Backbone as JSON, one array per atom type, in Angstrom:
{
  "sequence": "MYAIVRTGGKQYRVEPGDTIYVEKLSGAAGEKVALDEVLLVGGEGSTRVGAPRVAGASVLGIVVGQGRDRKVRVFKYKKRKHYRRTRGHRQSYTALRIEAISA",
  "N": [[-64.38, 35.82, -16.89], [-67.55, 36.93, -15.86], [-70.49, 37.39, -13.8], [-73.81, 38.52, -13.1], [-75.75, 38.1, -10.34], [-78.79, 37.39, -8.56], [-79.78, 37.37, -5.26], [-81.42, 37.08, -2.19], [-82.85, 39.43, -2.58], [-81.08, 41.29, -3.55], [-78.56, 42.38, -5.91], [-75.53, 41.06, -7.24], [-72.27, 41.44, -8.56], [-70.18, 39.02, -9.72], [-67.15, 37.09, -9.85], [-65.13, 34.21, -10.56], [-63.45, 33.14, -7.65], [-64.01, 35.34, -6.09], [-65.19, 36.62, -2.91], [-68.26, 36.97, -1.42], [-70.74, 38.63, 0.56], [-73.82, 37.64, 1.47], [-77.42, 37.73, 2.03], [-78.62, 35.66, 4.69], [-78.17, 32.23, 4.04], [-79.18, 28.81, 4.08], [-77.02, 26.28, 5.29], [-73.93, 24.78, 6.16], [-70.49, 25.63, 6.87], [-68.34, 25.0, 4.17], [-70.14, 23.65, 2.56], [-71.67, 23.31, -0.7], [-73.27, 25.74, -2.77], [-75.69, 26.56, -5.13], [-76.38, 29.24, -7.18], [-79.06, 30.17, -8.94], [-80.41, 32.28, -10.11], [-79.36, 33.96, -12.43], [-78.66, 36.93, -13.94], [-77.11, 38.14, -15.88], [-74.41, 37.27, -18.0], [-71.09, 37.78, -18.67], [-68.02, 38.79, -20.37], [-65.01, 37.46, -21.92], [-65.41, 38.24, -24.59], [-68.19, 38.06, -25.31], [-71.54, 38.89, -24.33], [-74.25, 37.8, -22.45], [-77.53, 38.54, -21.89], [-80.18, 38.11, -19.7], [-83.75, 37.54, -19.83], [-86.18, 37.31, -17.86], [-83.98, 35.97, -16.76], [-80.85, 34.32, -17.47], [-80.96, 31.57, -19.52], [-80.22, 28.32, -18.43], [-77.92, 29.03, -17.06], [-75.75, 29.13, -14.21], [-74.34, 29.82, -10.97], [-71.76, 28.63, -9.03], [-71.06, 28.32, -5.64], [-69.17, 28.19, -2.56], [-69.87, 27.82, 0.85], [-68.32, 29.88, 3.07], [-68.58, 30.8, 5.63], [-70.85, 31.59, 8.36], [-72.4, 34.44, 9.78], [-72.9, 37.48, 11.73], [-73.68, 40.82, 11.07], [-72.38, 44.15, 11.92], [-73.83, 46.04, 14.63], [-76.71, 48.0, 14.07], [-78.03, 51.0, 15.03], [-81.28, 52.08, 15.74], [-83.0, 54.92, 16.08], [-85.73, 56.7, 17.22], [-87.63, 59.65, 17.56], [-89.75, 62.26, 18.84], [-89.88, 65.64, 18.74], [-90.24, 67.75, 21.57], [-92.24, 66.18, 22.73], [-91.51, 64.22, 24.42], [-90.96, 61.65, 23.48], [-89.12, 58.88, 22.85], [-87.39, 56.23, 21.3], [-85.25, 53.5, 21.2], [-83.72, 51.08, 19.28], [-81.92, 48.13, 18.38], [-80.27, 46.41, 15.67], [-79.01, 43.49, 14.17], [-77.9, 42.16, 11.27], [-78.05, 38.95, 9.82], [-75.66, 37.07, 7.91], [-74.27, 35.26, 5.09], [-71.17, 34.13, 4.08], [-69.88, 33.69, 0.93], [-67.74, 31.93, -1.28], [-67.0, 32.27, -4.58], [-66.88, 29.75, -6.92], [-67.27, 28.73, -9.59], [-68.61, 29.68, -12.79], [-71.19, 28.78, -14.8], [-72.41, 28.75, -18.06]],
  "CA": [[-65.82, 35.7, -17.02], [-68.25, 37.44, -14.7], [-71.94, 37.23, -13.85], [-74.62, 39.28, -12.14], [-76.72, 37.18, -9.76], [-79.71, 37.98, -7.59], [-80.09, 36.53, -4.11], [-81.8, 37.87, -1.03], [-83.38, 40.72, -2.97], [-80.0, 42.17, -3.98], [-77.81, 41.9, -7.06], [-74.1, 41.05, -7.01], [-71.4, 41.12, -9.69], [-69.26, 38.02, -9.18], [-66.17, 36.42, -10.69], [-64.54, 33.09, -9.81], [-62.45, 33.55, -6.68], [-64.54, 36.41, -5.24], [-65.93, 36.29, -1.71], [-69.34, 37.94, -1.25], [-71.55, 38.47, 1.77], [-75.22, 37.69, 1.03], [-78.4, 37.45, 3.08], [-78.4, 34.33, 5.25], [-78.6, 31.04, 3.33], [-78.98, 27.62, 4.89], [-75.84, 25.52, 4.92], [-72.78, 24.93, 7.03], [-69.24, 25.96, 6.19], [-67.84, 23.92, 3.32], [-71.18, 23.14, 1.66], [-71.79, 23.98, -1.99], [-74.53, 26.43, -3.0], [-75.87, 26.96, -6.52], [-77.21, 30.42, -7.37], [-79.66, 29.96, -10.25], [-80.96, 33.52, -10.68], [-78.29, 34.67, -13.12], [-79.28, 37.95, -14.78], [-76.23, 38.51, -16.97], [-73.11, 36.6, -18.05], [-70.25, 38.57, -19.57], [-66.59, 38.49, -20.44], [-64.54, 36.61, -23.01], [-65.89, 38.68, -25.9], [-69.63, 38.1, -25.53], [-72.37, 39.15, -23.16], [-75.61, 37.25, -22.55], [-78.44, 39.2, -20.96], [-81.4, 37.34, -19.52], [-85.04, 38.24, -19.86], [-85.37, 38.02, -16.86], [-82.8, 35.21, -16.36], [-80.12, 33.64, -18.54], [-81.37, 30.16, -19.5], [-79.18, 27.32, -18.25], [-76.73, 29.55, -16.38], [-75.75, 29.06, -12.75], [-73.09, 30.19, -10.32], [-71.49, 27.7, -7.94], [-70.28, 28.92, -4.56], [-68.95, 27.39, -1.36], [-70.1, 28.59, 2.05], [-67.1, 30.07, 3.85], [-68.98, 30.93, 7.03], [-72.07, 32.3, 8.71], [-72.08, 35.45, 10.78], [-73.83, 38.59, 11.91], [-73.06, 42.1, 10.77], [-72.3, 45.05, 13.06], [-75.13, 46.51, 15.1], [-77.23, 49.25, 13.56], [-78.93, 51.6, 16.01], [-82.45, 52.75, 15.18], [-83.45, 55.86, 17.11], [-86.89, 57.48, 16.8], [-88.06, 60.59, 18.58], [-90.59, 63.38, 18.43], [-89.43, 66.77, 19.54], [-91.15, 68.38, 22.53], [-93.31, 65.25, 23.15], [-90.88, 63.24, 25.3], [-91.08, 60.32, 22.88], [-87.84, 58.38, 22.36], [-87.29, 54.77, 21.23], [-83.98, 53.03, 20.66], [-83.67, 49.65, 18.98], [-80.72, 47.71, 17.66], [-80.51, 45.33, 14.71], [-77.83, 42.86, 13.58], [-78.32, 41.34, 10.15], [-77.29, 37.72, 9.6], [-75.16, 36.94, 6.55], [-73.51, 34.08, 4.71], [-70.02, 34.45, 3.23], [-69.75, 32.73, -0.17], [-66.62, 32.06, -2.21], [-67.48, 31.86, -5.9], [-65.97, 28.77, -7.51], [-67.4, 28.59, -11.05], [-69.77, 30.25, -13.49], [-71.5, 27.96, -15.96], [-73.4, 29.42, -18.88]],
  "C": [[-66.45, 36.21, -15.73], [-69.75, 37.25, -14.89], [-72.57, 38.18, -12.85], [-75.71, 38.34, -11.66], [-77.59, 37.94, -8.78], [-79.97, 36.95, -6.5], [-80.41, 37.43, -2.94], [-82.31, 39.24, -1.37], [-82.32, 41.72, -3.42], [-79.29, 41.54, -5.17], [-76.31, 42.05, -6.8], [-73.38, 40.74, -8.31], [-70.3, 40.22, -9.15], [-68.34, 37.49, -10.27], [-65.64, 35.23, -9.9], [-63.41, 33.58, -8.91], [-62.93, 34.65, -5.74], [-65.19, 35.83, -3.99], [-66.98, 37.38, -1.52], [-70.11, 37.61, 0.02], [-73.0, 38.7, 1.37], [-76.13, 37.48, 2.23], [-78.29, 35.99, 3.47], [-79.02, 33.23, 4.38], [-78.37, 29.84, 4.25], [-77.76, 26.87, 4.38], [-74.69, 25.82, 5.86], [-71.54, 25.27, 6.2], [-68.74, 24.75, 5.4], [-68.87, 23.36, 2.36], [-71.22, 23.97, 0.37], [-73.19, 24.56, -2.14], [-74.57, 26.83, -4.47], [-76.82, 28.15, -6.57], [-77.75, 30.37, -8.8], [-80.22, 31.22, -10.89], [-79.83, 34.36, -11.26], [-78.93, 35.64, -14.11], [-78.44, 38.31, -15.99], [-74.95, 37.7, -16.86], [-72.28, 37.34, -19.07], [-68.8, 38.15, -19.51], [-66.3, 37.6, -21.61], [-65.21, 36.96, -24.35], [-67.38, 38.75, -26.1], [-70.36, 38.33, -24.22], [-73.75, 38.58, -23.41], [-76.45, 37.89, -21.47], [-79.72, 38.4, -20.9], [-82.64, 38.2, -19.58], [-86.08, 37.39, -19.15], [-84.1, 37.27, -16.46], [-82.15, 34.58, -17.58], [-80.44, 32.14, -18.43], [-80.15, 29.25, -19.37], [-77.93, 27.8, -17.53], [-76.88, 29.38, -14.87], [-74.37, 29.42, -12.24], [-72.93, 29.26, -9.13], [-70.61, 28.38, -6.91], [-70.14, 27.95, -3.4], [-69.12, 28.29, -0.15], [-68.8, 28.65, 2.85], [-67.45, 30.16, 5.33], [-70.3, 31.66, 7.16], [-71.69, 33.34, 9.76], [-73.17, 36.49, 10.9], [-73.06, 39.88, 11.75], [-72.99, 42.97, 12.03], [-73.68, 45.58, 13.41], [-75.46, 47.86, 14.48], [-78.22, 49.77, 14.59], [-80.06, 52.32, 15.28], [-83.01, 53.61, 16.29], [-84.58, 56.7, 16.54], [-87.25, 58.44, 17.92], [-88.98, 61.63, 17.98], [-90.23, 64.56, 19.34], [-90.58, 67.33, 20.39], [-92.27, 67.46, 23.01], [-92.79, 64.18, 24.11], [-91.07, 61.81, 24.8], [-89.72, 59.93, 22.31], [-87.86, 56.85, 22.39], [-85.95, 54.42, 20.6], [-84.07, 51.52, 20.46], [-82.36, 49.37, 18.28], [-81.07, 46.56, 16.73], [-79.17, 44.82, 14.22], [-78.3, 41.9, 12.5], [-77.44, 40.11, 10.02], [-76.85, 37.65, 8.14], [-74.47, 35.6, 6.36], [-72.38, 34.54, 3.8], [-69.87, 33.33, 2.21], [-68.49, 33.0, -0.96], [-67.07, 31.48, -3.54], [-66.44, 30.94, -6.53], [-66.05, 28.76, -9.03], [-68.67, 29.27, -11.54], [-70.0, 29.38, -14.71], [-72.61, 28.64, -16.74], [-73.69, 28.61, -20.14]]
}
């Protein structure tokens, strides 16, 4: 069984046992998180598509850890104008291990 969930403005295809990295969610390692924005539930012969969400469906995950991604350099310049700006950005994330899909 698999599901497509939306969290942090992105969509993820998940199955029980998967580990996904999502935008930062509150919660310490070991806490349970329920993802309620389930857009599709499939597998085992039938597929349920939500409009916009599947009614009564949820995905249960456990927070594995919190972290920050690698640094992304943002460099802006204008040729012949001596304009240069460098910035760095590190996005925070939460690692989730998917435990169950209920539909």
